[in-house]
Backbone as numpy.savetxt, mean C-alpha at the origin, in Angstrom:
# Nx Ny Nz CAx CAy CAz Cx Cy Cz
10.37 15.89 -2.70 9.52 17.08 -2.70 10.40 18.33 -2.70
9.90 19.42 -3.30 10.70 20.64 -3.34 10.17 21.66 -2.33
10.91 22.74 -2.17 10.59 23.71 -1.12 9.32 24.49 -1.40
8.83 24.47 -2.66 7.63 25.21 -3.00 6.35 24.44 -2.71
6.47 23.14 -2.40 5.31 22.33 -2.11 4.92 22.45 -0.64
3.61 22.45 -0.40 3.13 22.51 0.97 3.27 21.15 1.64
3.93 21.13 2.79 4.11 19.90 3.57 3.06 19.87 4.67
2.42 18.71 4.86 1.33 18.60 5.82 1.73 17.88 7.11
2.26 16.68 7.02 2.64 15.97 8.23 3.57 14.81 7.91
4.18 14.30 8.97 5.07 13.14 8.85 4.85 12.24 10.06
4.87 10.93 9.84 4.63 9.98 10.91 5.45 8.72 10.64
5.87 8.05 11.70 6.65 6.83 11.58 5.82 5.65 12.07
5.79 4.59 11.27 5.13 3.34 11.66 6.22 2.31 11.94
6.50 2.01 13.21 7.56 1.05 13.53 7.27 -0.32 12.92
8.34 -1.08 12.66 8.17 -2.42 12.12 7.24 -3.26 12.98
6.28 -3.91 12.34 5.31 -4.73 13.04 4.04 -4.00 13.42
4.03 -2.68 13.34 2.87 -1.89 13.78 1.93 -1.61 12.61
0.90 -0.80 12.88 -0.14 -0.56 11.89 -0.60 0.89 11.97
-1.29 1.33 10.89 -1.72 2.73 10.79 -2.89 2.80 9.82
-3.75 3.78 10.02 -4.79 4.09 9.04 -5.11 5.57 9.11
-5.63 6.11 8.02 -6.01 7.53 7.99 -6.59 7.90 6.64
-7.17 9.09 6.59 -7.75 9.62 5.34 -6.69 10.43 4.62
-6.45 10.10 3.36 -5.55 10.88 2.51 -6.40 11.56 1.45
-6.31 12.89 1.37 -7.18 13.66 0.48 -6.64 13.70 -0.94
-7.56 13.83 -1.89 -7.18 13.99 -3.29 -6.39 15.28 -3.45
-5.38 15.23 -4.32 -4.52 16.38 -4.49 -3.30 16.37 -3.59
-3.17 15.30 -2.78 -2.00 15.18 -1.92 -1.23 13.91 -2.27
0.05 13.89 -1.90 0.92 12.75 -2.17 1.43 12.18 -0.86
1.27 10.87 -0.70 1.77 10.17 0.47 3.06 9.46 0.07
4.15 9.85 0.71 5.44 9.21 0.46 5.69 8.13 1.53
5.96 6.91 1.08 6.36 5.82 1.95 7.86 5.65 1.83
8.56 5.66 2.95 10.02 5.50 2.95 10.41 4.29 3.78
11.24 3.44 3.19 11.79 2.27 3.88 12.97 2.75 4.71
12.83 2.79 6.01 13.84 3.39 6.87 15.02 2.47 7.15
14.80 1.14 7.11 15.85 0.20 7.50 16.36 -0.67 6.36
15.63 -0.69 5.24 16.01 -1.57 4.15 15.38 -2.93 4.22
14.41 -3.13 5.09 13.73 -4.42 5.18 12.22 -4.24 5.38
11.68 -3.13 4.93 10.26 -2.83 5.14 9.37 -3.62 4.19
8.18 -3.89 4.65 7.07 -4.36 3.82 5.84 -3.58 4.28
5.25 -2.81 3.38 4.08 -2.01 3.71 2.86 -2.60 3.02
2.13 -3.45 3.76 0.89 -4.01 3.23 -0.20 -2.94 3.32
-0.88 -2.66 2.19 -1.82 -1.54 2.18 -3.12 -1.89 1.47
-4.19 -1.28 1.96 -5.51 -1.36 1.35 -6.07 0.05 1.20
-6.92 0.26 0.18 -7.53 1.56 -0.09 -9.04 1.41 -0.17
-9.74 2.40 0.42 -11.20 2.44 0.38 -11.64 3.88 0.10
-12.73 4.04 -0.65 -13.31 5.36 -0.88 -13.82 5.90 0.45
-13.34 7.05 0.85 -13.74 7.59 2.15 -15.25 7.83 2.22
-15.85 8.30 1.11 -17.27 8.63 1.12 -18.16 7.38 1.07
-17.69 6.33 0.41 -18.47 5.10 0.27 -17.50 3.93 0.31
-17.35 3.35 1.49 -16.29 2.36 1.71 -16.54 1.02 1.03
-17.72 0.84 0.41 -17.92 -0.36 -0.40 -17.06 -0.33 -1.65
-16.60 0.85 -2.04 -15.66 0.95 -3.15 -14.25 0.82 -2.59
-13.52 -0.15 -3.11 -12.18 -0.40 -2.57 -11.22 -0.82 -3.67
-9.94 -0.90 -3.31 -8.90 -1.29 -4.25 -9.21 -2.64 -4.87
-8.99 -2.74 -6.21 -9.25 -3.97 -6.92 -7.97 -4.43 -7.60
-7.38 -5.51 -7.08 -6.12 -6.01 -7.62 -6.26 -6.47 -9.06
-7.30 -7.22 -9.37 -7.45 -7.78 -10.72 -7.57 -6.68 -11.77
-8.41 -5.68 -11.51 -8.57 -4.59 -12.48 -7.29 -3.78 -12.62
-6.59 -3.58 -11.50 -5.35 -2.82 -11.54 -4.32 -3.50 -12.43
-4.19 -4.80 -12.33 -3.17 -5.53 -13.09 -3.55 -5.71 -14.55
-4.77 -6.16 -14.80 -5.13 -6.48 -16.18 -5.25 -5.21 -17.03
-5.68 -4.12 -16.44 -5.84 -2.88 -17.22 -4.51 -2.27 -17.59
-3.45 -2.61 -16.84 -2.13 -2.05 -17.12 -1.13 -3.11 -17.61
-1.65 -4.34 -17.83 -0.84 -5.43 -18.39 0.46 -5.62 -17.59
0.29 -5.80 -16.29 1.47 -5.93 -15.43 1.19 -6.91 -14.30
2.27 -7.41 -13.68 2.19 -8.30 -12.53 2.58 -7.58 -11.24
3.32 -6.48 -11.39 3.80 -5.70 -10.26 3.53 -4.22 -10.54
3.74 -3.38 -9.54 3.52 -1.95 -9.71 4.81 -1.18 -9.49
4.93 -0.05 -10.22 6.05 0.86 -10.05 5.63 2.22 -10.62
6.58 3.13 -10.75 6.29 4.47 -11.25 5.60 4.41 -12.60
4.54 5.21 -12.75 3.77 5.22 -13.98 2.52 4.37 -13.93
2.38 3.55 -12.89 1.17 2.75 -12.70 0.20 3.48 -11.77
-1.05 2.99 -11.77 -2.09 3.54 -10.90 -2.77 2.41 -10.16
-3.40 2.74 -9.04 -4.15 1.78 -8.24 -5.64 2.01 -8.50
-6.30 1.03 -9.11 -7.69 1.16 -9.54 -8.66 0.67 -8.47
-9.84 1.26 -8.46 -10.91 0.79 -7.59 -11.79 -0.20 -8.35
-12.71 -0.84 -7.63 -13.63 -1.77 -8.28 -14.79 -1.05 -8.97
-14.74 0.27 -9.00 -15.73 1.08 -9.72 -15.11 1.78 -10.93
-13.92 1.36 -11.33 -13.30 1.92 -12.53 -12.68 3.28 -12.32
-12.37 3.62 -11.06 -11.75 4.91 -10.78 -10.33 4.70 -10.27
-9.62 5.80 -10.07 -8.22 5.76 -9.66 -8.10 6.26 -8.23
-7.61 5.41 -7.34 -7.31 5.87 -5.99 -6.07 6.76 -6.01
-4.99 6.25 -6.59 -3.74 7.00 -6.58 -2.87 6.58 -7.74
-1.91 7.44 -8.06 -0.90 7.16 -9.08 0.46 7.03 -8.40
1.28 6.14 -8.91 2.66 6.03 -8.40 3.50 6.99 -9.22
3.89 8.10 -8.61 4.51 9.18 -9.36 6.02 9.27 -9.18
6.56 8.66 -8.14 8.01 8.49 -7.98 8.25 7.17 -7.27
9.34 6.49 -7.66 9.60 5.19 -7.08 11.08 4.86 -7.24
11.80 4.75 -6.14 13.21 4.39 -6.20 13.42 2.89 -6.02
12.33 2.13 -5.83 12.42 0.69 -5.59 12.31 -0.08 -6.90
11.24 0.18 -7.67 11.10 -0.41 -9.00 10.20 -1.61 -9.09
9.80 -2.20 -7.96 8.95 -3.40 -8.01 8.22 -3.53 -6.68
6.88 -3.60 -6.76 6.07 -3.75 -5.55 5.07 -4.89 -5.78
5.02 -5.80 -4.83 4.20 -7.01 -4.96 2.71 -6.69 -4.91
1.95 -7.43 -5.72 0.51 -7.19 -5.82 -0.34 -8.41 -5.52
0.26 -9.60 -5.32 -0.54 -10.83 -5.35 -0.44 -11.71 -4.11
0.44 -11.43 -3.19 0.77 -12.41 -2.14 0.02 -12.24 -0.82
-0.75 -11.20 -0.67 -1.57 -11.07 0.53 -0.78 -10.71 1.78
-1.30 -11.14 2.94 -0.72 -10.79 4.23 -0.56 -12.04 5.11
0.29 -11.91 6.11 0.49 -13.00 7.06 -0.66 -13.07 8.05
-0.81 -14.23 8.70 -1.77 -14.35 9.78 -1.07 -14.89 11.03
-1.82 -15.02 12.11 -1.22 -15.40 13.39 -0.59 -16.79 13.34
-1.24 -17.71 12.66 -0.73 -19.07 12.58 0.62 -19.12 11.87
0.72 -18.38 10.76 1.99 -18.36 10.03 3.11 -17.75 10.86
2.83 -16.62 11.51 3.86 -15.95 12.31 4.30 -16.84 13.47
3.37 -17.49 14.09 3.70 -18.38 15.21 4.56 -19.56 14.74
4.21 -20.15 13.59 4.97 -21.29 13.08 6.36 -20.89 12.62
6.49 -19.68 12.08 7.78 -19.26 11.51 8.71 -18.64 12.54
8.15 -17.84 13.44 8.99 -17.05 14.35 8.86 -17.45 15.82
7.85 -18.23 16.15 7.60 -18.55 17.54 6.60 -17.58 18.16
6.54 -17.56 19.47 5.56 -16.74 20.18 6.27 -15.64 20.97
5.81 -14.41 20.79 6.30 -13.29 21.60 5.09 -12.42 21.91
4.54 -12.58 23.10 3.31 -11.91 23.48 3.59 -10.54 24.10
2.55 -9.72 24.11 2.69 -8.39 24.72 3.03 -8.49 26.20
2.49 -9.52 26.87 2.72 -9.66 28.31 4.22 -9.74 28.64
4.99 -10.38 27.76 6.43 -10.51 28.00 7.26 -9.52 27.21
6.87 -9.23 25.99 7.72 -8.46 25.07 7.26 -7.01 24.88
6.09 -6.66 25.41 5.55 -5.31 25.22 5.56 -4.93 23.73
6.10 -3.81 23.36 6.03 -3.37 21.97 6.87 -4.20 21.01
7.66 -5.12 21.52 8.43 -6.02 20.67 7.69 -7.33 20.41
6.41 -7.37 20.74 5.59 -8.56 20.47 5.55 -8.84 18.98
5.26 -10.09 18.61 5.17 -10.48 17.21 3.74 -10.26 16.72
3.60 -9.37 15.75 2.29 -9.07 15.16 2.21 -9.69 13.77
0.99 -9.83 13.27 0.79 -10.34 11.92 -0.09 -9.40 11.11
-0.04 -9.55 9.80 -0.72 -8.60 8.93 -2.23 -8.63 9.06
-2.82 -9.81 9.17 -4.28 -9.90 9.24 -4.82 -9.22 10.48
-4.26 -9.52 11.63 -4.75 -8.89 12.87 -4.53 -7.39 12.84
-3.40 -6.95 12.30 -3.15 -5.51 12.19 -4.21 -4.83 11.34
-4.52 -5.44 10.20 -5.54 -4.86 9.32 -6.89 -4.80 10.02
-7.26 -5.86 10.72 -8.55 -5.90 11.40 -8.65 -4.83 12.49
-7.55 -4.59 13.20 -7.55 -3.54 14.23 -7.84 -2.18 13.59
-7.15 -1.88 12.50 -7.34 -0.57 11.86 -8.71 -0.47 11.19
-9.15 -1.53 10.51 -10.46 -1.50 9.85 -11.58 -1.29 10.86
-11.43 -1.89 12.05 -12.46 -1.73 13.07 -12.67 -0.30 13.50
-11.64 0.53 13.38 -11.77 1.94 13.74 -12.69 2.70 12.79
-12.94 2.13 11.61 -13.73 2.80 10.57 -15.02 2.04 10.26
-15.41 1.13 11.14 -16.65 0.40 10.94 -16.55 -0.73 9.93
-15.34 -1.18 9.63 -15.12 -2.25 8.66 -14.59 -3.48 9.39
-14.57 -4.62 8.69 -14.13 -5.84 9.34 -13.54 -6.85 8.38
-13.55 -8.13 8.78 -12.90 -9.18 8.01 -13.44 -9.28 6.59
-14.74 -9.12 6.42 -15.33 -9.26 5.08 -14.90 -8.13 4.15
-14.29 -7.09 4.69 -13.85 -5.95 3.87 -12.39 -6.06 3.44
-11.71 -7.11 3.86 -10.32 -7.31 3.46 -10.28 -7.94 2.07
-9.63 -7.26 1.15 -9.47 -7.76 -0.22 -7.97 -7.94 -0.48
-7.63 -8.38 -1.70 -6.21 -8.54 -2.05 -5.49 -7.21 -1.90
-4.41 -7.22 -1.17 -3.70 -5.98 -0.82 -2.43 -5.80 -1.63
-1.86 -4.62 -1.51 -0.54 -4.33 -2.06 0.52 -4.55 -1.00
1.72 -4.95 -1.42 2.87 -5.05 -0.53 3.99 -4.17 -1.08
4.00 -2.90 -0.64 5.03 -1.99 -1.12 6.39 -2.36 -0.53
7.42 -2.19 -1.33 8.83 -2.48 -1.04 9.21 -3.94 -1.26
8.25 -4.83 -1.51 8.56 -6.25 -1.65 8.47 -6.69 -3.11
9.39 -7.58 -3.49 9.42 -8.13 -4.85 9.18 -9.62 -4.82
8.22 -10.06 -5.62 7.93 -11.48 -5.82 7.71 -11.69 -7.31
8.38 -12.66 -7.90 8.10 -12.99 -9.29 7.72 -14.45 -9.42
7.24 -14.83 -10.60 6.77 -16.19 -10.85 7.56 -16.80 -11.99
7.87 -18.09 -11.88 8.56 -18.78 -12.97 7.53 -19.35 -13.94
7.99 -20.10 -14.92 7.09 -20.63 -15.96 6.06 -21.59 -15.39
6.34 -22.19 -14.24 5.39 -23.11 -13.60 4.45 -22.41 -12.64
4.60 -21.09 -12.50 3.74 -20.33 -11.60 4.22 -20.30 -10.17
5.41 -20.84 -9.89 5.95 -20.81 -8.53 6.45 -19.42 -8.20
6.12 -18.94 -7.01 6.45 -17.58 -6.61 7.75 -17.57 -5.81
8.58 -16.56 -6.08 9.85 -16.40 -5.38 9.95 -15.01 -4.78
10.21 -14.95 -3.47 10.42 -13.68 -2.76 11.88 -13.29 -2.85
12.15 -12.00 -3.09 13.51 -11.50 -3.26 13.88 -10.61 -2.07
14.64 -11.13 -1.12 15.09 -10.29 0.01 15.97 -9.15 -0.49
15.92 -8.03 0.20 16.78 -6.91 -0.16 16.33 -6.13 -1.37
15.07 -6.33 -1.80 14.57 -5.58 -2.96 14.62 -4.08 -2.72
14.36 -3.66 -1.48 14.35 -2.24 -1.11 15.51 -1.96 -0.16
16.16 -0.82 -0.37 17.29 -0.42 0.48 16.86 0.69 1.44
17.61 0.87 2.50 17.31 1.94 3.45 17.28 3.29 2.73
16.21 4.04 2.91 16.05 5.33 2.26 15.25 5.29 0.98
14.99 4.10 0.44 14.15 4.00 -0.75 12.74 4.48 -0.43
12.08 5.05 -1.44 10.73 5.57 -1.21 9.86 5.38 -2.44
8.55 5.47 -2.22 7.57 5.46 -3.29 6.54 6.53 -2.97
6.16 7.32 -4.00 5.18 8.39 -3.84 3.84 7.97 -4.44
2.78 8.05 -3.63 1.43 7.75 -4.06 0.65 9.06 -4.12
0.32 9.50 -5.33 -0.41 10.76 -5.52 -1.89 10.45 -5.66
-2.68 10.92 -4.71 -4.08 10.49 -4.60 -5.01 11.35 -5.43
-5.96 10.65 -6.10 -6.99 11.29 -6.92 -8.36 11.21 -6.25
-8.48 10.40 -5.21 -9.72 10.27 -4.46 -9.45 10.50 -2.98
-10.48 10.92 -2.26 -10.38 10.97 -0.80 -10.43 9.53 -0.31
-9.32 9.05 0.24 -9.12 7.62 0.42 -8.80 7.25 1.86
-9.49 6.22 2.36 -9.09 5.60 3.61 -7.95 4.65 3.29
-6.79 4.92 3.87 -5.59 4.09 3.66 -5.34 3.28 4.93
-5.16 1.98 4.77 -4.88 1.08 5.89 -3.54 0.41 5.63
-2.65 0.41 6.62 -1.28 -0.07 6.44 -0.86 -0.98 7.59
-0.17 -2.06 7.24 0.47 -2.93 8.22 1.93 -3.10 7.85
2.82 -2.82 8.78 4.27 -2.90 8.51 4.84 -4.22 9.02
4.14 -5.32 8.70 4.56 -6.65 9.11 5.32 -7.34 7.98
6.07 -8.40 8.29 6.85 -9.08 7.24 5.98 -9.63 6.12
6.54 -9.64 4.92 5.87 -10.22 3.77 5.61 -11.70 4.03
4.45 -12.25 3.62 4.14 -13.66 3.93 5.09 -14.67 3.29
5.83 -14.28 2.24 6.79 -15.20 1.64 8.23 -14.96 2.11
8.42 -14.02 3.03 9.75 -13.77 3.58 10.13 -14.94 4.50
11.17 -15.68 4.15 11.53 -16.89 4.89 12.57 -16.65 5.98
12.83 -15.42 6.32 13.76 -15.14 7.40 13.29 -15.82 8.68
14.22 -16.36 9.46 13.88 -17.01 10.72 13.81 -16.01 11.87
14.19 -14.77 11.60 14.19 -13.73 12.63 13.07 -12.73 12.35
12.24 -12.48 13.36 11.17 -11.50 13.22 11.77 -10.11 13.38
11.96 -9.42 12.24 12.63 -8.12 12.28 12.05 -7.21 11.19
10.76 -6.90 11.26 10.15 -6.06 10.23 10.70 -4.64 10.26
10.77 -4.02 9.09 11.34 -2.68 8.98 10.33 -1.57 9.23
10.85 -0.41 9.60 10.04 0.77 9.87 9.68 1.49 8.57
8.44 1.99 8.50 7.96 2.76 7.35 7.67 4.19 7.81
8.25 5.15 7.11 7.96 6.56 7.40 6.94 7.06 6.39
5.94 7.78 6.89 4.90 8.37 6.05 5.07 9.88 6.04
5.03 10.47 4.84 5.08 11.93 4.70 4.00 12.35 3.73
3.24 13.37 4.08 2.16 13.85 3.22 2.44 15.27 2.78
2.31 15.51 1.48 2.54 16.85 0.96 1.68 17.09 -0.28
1.60 18.32 -0.70 0.81 18.70 -1.86 1.39 18.07 -3.12
0.52 17.51 -3.96 0.97 16.89 -5.20 1.42 17.94 -6.21
2.64 17.82 -6.73 3.11 18.75 -7.76 2.24 18.66 -9.01
2.12 19.75 -9.74 1.23 19.81 -10.90 1.75 19.01 -12.09
3.02 18.62 -12.08 3.60 17.95 -13.24 3.69 16.43 -13.07
2.92 15.85 -12.14 3.12 14.44 -11.80 2.26 13.45 -12.61
1.34 13.89 -13.47 0.38 12.96 -14.07 0.85 12.32 -15.37
1.82 12.90 -16.06 2.11 12.55 -17.45 2.40 11.07 -17.67
3.30 10.48 -16.91 3.72 9.10 -17.17 2.57 8.12 -16.97
1.80 8.30 -15.94 0.67 7.42 -15.66 -0.35 7.47 -16.79
-0.56 8.64 -17.38 -1.59 8.83 -18.40 -1.18 8.30 -19.77
0.02 7.74 -19.89 0.40 7.08 -21.13 -0.36 5.77 -21.31
-0.95 5.24 -20.25 -1.72 4.01 -20.30 -3.20 4.36 -20.47
-3.83 3.80 -21.50 -5.20 4.17 -21.84 -6.17 3.91 -20.70
-6.02 2.78 -20.01 -6.94 2.46 -18.90 -6.82 3.48 -17.77
-5.64 4.02 -17.58 -5.47 5.04 -16.54 -6.13 6.35 -16.94
-6.07 6.68 -18.23 -6.75 7.89 -18.69 -8.26 7.76 -18.47
-8.81 6.60 -18.78 -10.24 6.38 -18.56 -10.58 6.43 -17.07
-9.72 5.81 -16.26 -9.95 5.83 -14.82 -9.90 7.23 -14.25
-8.97 8.04 -14.73 -8.87 9.43 -14.26 -10.12 10.22 -14.66
-10.60 9.98 -15.88 -11.82 10.68 -16.33 -13.01 10.28 -15.46
-13.13 8.98 -15.17 -14.22 8.52 -14.30 -14.12 9.15 -12.91
-12.91 9.29 -12.42 -12.70 9.88 -11.09 -13.09 11.35 -11.09
-12.71 12.08 -12.13 -13.06 13.50 -12.23 -14.57 13.68 -12.31
-15.23 12.83 -13.07 -16.70 12.91 -13.19 -17.36 12.64 -11.84
-16.80 11.70 -11.09 -17.35 11.37 -9.78 -17.35 12.59 -8.87
-16.29 13.35 -8.86 -16.22 14.51 -7.97 -16.99 15.70 -8.53
-17.09 15.81 -9.84 -17.92 16.87 -10.42 -19.39 16.66 -10.06
-19.79 15.38 -9.95 -21.18 15.06 -9.60 -21.43 15.08 -8.10
-20.44 15.50 -7.35 -20.60 15.62 -5.90 -20.20 14.39 -5.13
-19.39 13.52 -5.76 -18.92 12.33 -5.06 -19.99 11.30 -4.85
-20.88 11.13 -5.85 -21.95 10.14 -5.73 -21.68 8.99 -6.69
-21.91 7.74 -6.18 -21.68 6.56 -6.99 -22.66 6.52 -8.15
């Protein structure tokens, strides 16, 4: 971000913790990997009508991709655009692998409860998401396929998935420029395919600032994104009604 842009706030989500909040259209949320081992599992919902949410299938097929990076957009299940990826120093973000649950974390890392470990307890992605969703009147049935920012997973010819440790380095960031007023839900827990035997999730820093006026061009080279942006603009011209 440059000195002419309005800065709104900054917050740190420690590894293993969770966060949610409303991000307004016209602003950019920067996610920064502070340690080089972050995984930011995220979900998006329309703030005005939370039945509209991020749609993994539409996002991938409309942009002919398996992963997301700069120039891609995150589509809703109503054909609109939640946000555009306008800067990205990582280059690959997982879209298909979901989140961890308590059983997986217990089997992989063992048990570390709050009673003994306090804030160093072992958390999992599903429970983190449910805690944050509950604050907004949502629950388990509202969890859909999520994004995993900072994580890279690819598939071979047989469809087997491979997780790539070290995909993101300390200080790497991705900018999400929002086109809708969006409820953002985040869990900074390990990626479900991360086979490390040590529970050591990385910290994610969040920074919100005004979106620069020159950020749309690359994303709009994709026809589906142009249509999604038009649908989004019409939605707000009509007063934000479905």
